[in-house]
N, C-alpha and C positions, 0 to 999 in steps of 0.2 A: 859085487856088481850092482849097479843101480839102474832100474828101468823106468821108462815113462809110463804115464797113465793113459796116453792117447790125446791129452789136451795140453801137453807141454809142462805138466807138473811132475816134479821128481817123485819117484816111488820110494818105498822103504828099501833099505839095503837087503839084497838077497832075494827080493820078490820079483818074479817074472810075470809079465803080462800074459794072458792066455794066448795060445797060438792063433794065428789068423788076424782078423781085424783088430785094430787098437781099441782099448776100452774107452768109451765115450761117457763122460760124466753127465748124468741126467740134469743136474742143476745148471750146468753150462748150456745144455741144449734148451732148457726152458728159458734161460736168460736171453738166448738168441731169438727164440720164438717171440718172446715179449717185445724185444727190440725191433723185430720186423714189423709188427703191427704199429708200433709207435713211429717208426721211420716212414711207413706208408702214409700214416695220418699226417706227418709233418711235411714230407716233400713229394709224396706221390710215387707211383711205380717207376715212371720214366727216369726220375732223378735219384731214385734209391740206388745205393751202391753197397757192395759187400763191406767196403771200408767204413761207411757210415753205420751199418748194422753192427759191425764188430766194435766200433768205438762206443756206440750206445749201450751195447751189452757188456762192455768192460772186458773184452777178450781180444785175442789176436785174430787176424784174418784166417790163419791156418785152422783155427778151431771151427770156423764157419765152413770152410772148404772141405774139412773132414766129413761133414755131414751132408752138404749139398754142393753140387757141381757149379751152380750158378744161382743168381737171384731168381731166375724164372723157376727153376726146380724147387727152390726154397718156398716161394709163394704158392706154387702148385701143391706142394706137400701140406702147407698150412690150410689152404682153402679146402682141399680134399678132406682134411681131418674134421672140418666142420660138419660135413655130411655124415661122417662116422658117428660123431657125438649125437647128433640129432636132437629132437625135442620129445619129451614124454607126451603121450596122447592124453589130453584132458578127459576126465570122466566125472562130470558134475551131476549127471542124471538128466540133463536136457541138452538139446542141440544148441540152443542159444547160449546156454551157460558154458558149454565146451568151446564155442567160438569166442566168447568173451575172454575166457582164460587164455586161449591161444593168442588172441590179439594183444592181450596185456603183456604176455611174455615176449612175443615177437617185437612189439612196439618198443618195449624197454630196451631190448637188444639193439634195435636199429637206431635208437636215439642216443646210444652210448657215444661219447665224443670221438672215440677211435673209429667205431663202426660207421658213423655218419660221414667220415672222411674216406675211409678205406673202400667201402662198397661202391659208391659212385665212381671212384677212380678206377677200380678194377673192372667195372662194367664198361667204362670207356676203353680201357686197355684190351678188353676181350674182343672188341671189334677189329683190333689189329693183330691179335695173337690167338690163333685157333686153340692152342693148348690151354690158355687161360679161360677161353670161352667154354671149353669142355669141362674144366674143373668147376667153374661157376655154375654151369648147368647142374652138375652133380650136387654141389653144396647148397645152392639156393632152391632148385626145383626138386630134385630127388630127395634132398634132405627133409623136405616138408611133405613129400608125397605120401610117405608112410603115416604121418600124423593125420593128413586129410582123409586117407583111406580109413584110418581107425575111427575118426569122428563120424564119418559117413556110416560105417558098419554099425557103430553103436546106435546111431539114430535110426537105422533100418531095424535093428533088433528091438528098439523101443516102439516101433511103429510110427515114428515121426517122419521118416522118408520111405519112399517106395523102393523095393528091390530092383536091381538092374540100373540104378542111377549111373549116369556117365561120370565116372570119378575124375577124369581129366577136366571136364567142364566144371565140376564141383571145385577142383583145386584152383582153377582160374578165378572163380567167384569168391572163394575163401581168401585167397592170398593177394590177388591183383590190386584191389583198392588200397590196402595197407602199404604195399610196396610203392604204389604210385604216390601216395602222400608223403611217405618217409624219404624216398629216394629222388623223386622228380619234383614234387611241389615244395617239399622241405620247409613248409610253413608251420606256424604254431598250431598245435592240435587242440581243438575245442575240448572242454572238459568232458562233455558227454559223448564225444565222437566214437569211442570204442563201443559204448553201449548201443548207440544207434546203428553202428556198422554191423554189430553182431545180430541185432534184430532184423535189419534189412537183408543180411546175407542168409539168415535162417529162413526168412520168408521166400527169398529167391530160390533156395535149394528145394523148398517144399513145392514150389511152383514148377519145377523141372518135370 
């Protein structure tokens, strides 16, 4: 008797798949995830289709539907995963140094060709789709909330910032300008921009 693996591939003779859900190959799952980001960058959420994703991933539509019920659930799953991964909290020894490292990592990610197309498109779609709005809130805001809190806590421990600082306001100061330039302005970033932004933000936090 020959059994399937869960992605339409023939199994070895005599081998049975585990009882319950079909076995889903991780390499196929990763190929689909990569295809989703590429498809979003190429055509946007509104025009993206399961057919297009499957074609780009080199799999059948069934392989996609075994993992996600619709393109909405697929995108929500990927966006939510960003929040889980998160960013490591910089620890350079100074507030300005921590901010500079945070900005370098975040700016590099936002300038990626795929991210530069996907993020603005999803932000626009979020205005029409509450589920996407909630997922983006988690990925873009909560995902960096822990990092901001960590930077503030380290600065407080070093005596650079006062205790009881409004962390929510600090997060707005730390993240707002960079997202504004990367997502809204989308212009060329001056060479010393991140250095000046880190210095200005550190000064602003100390003034709170």
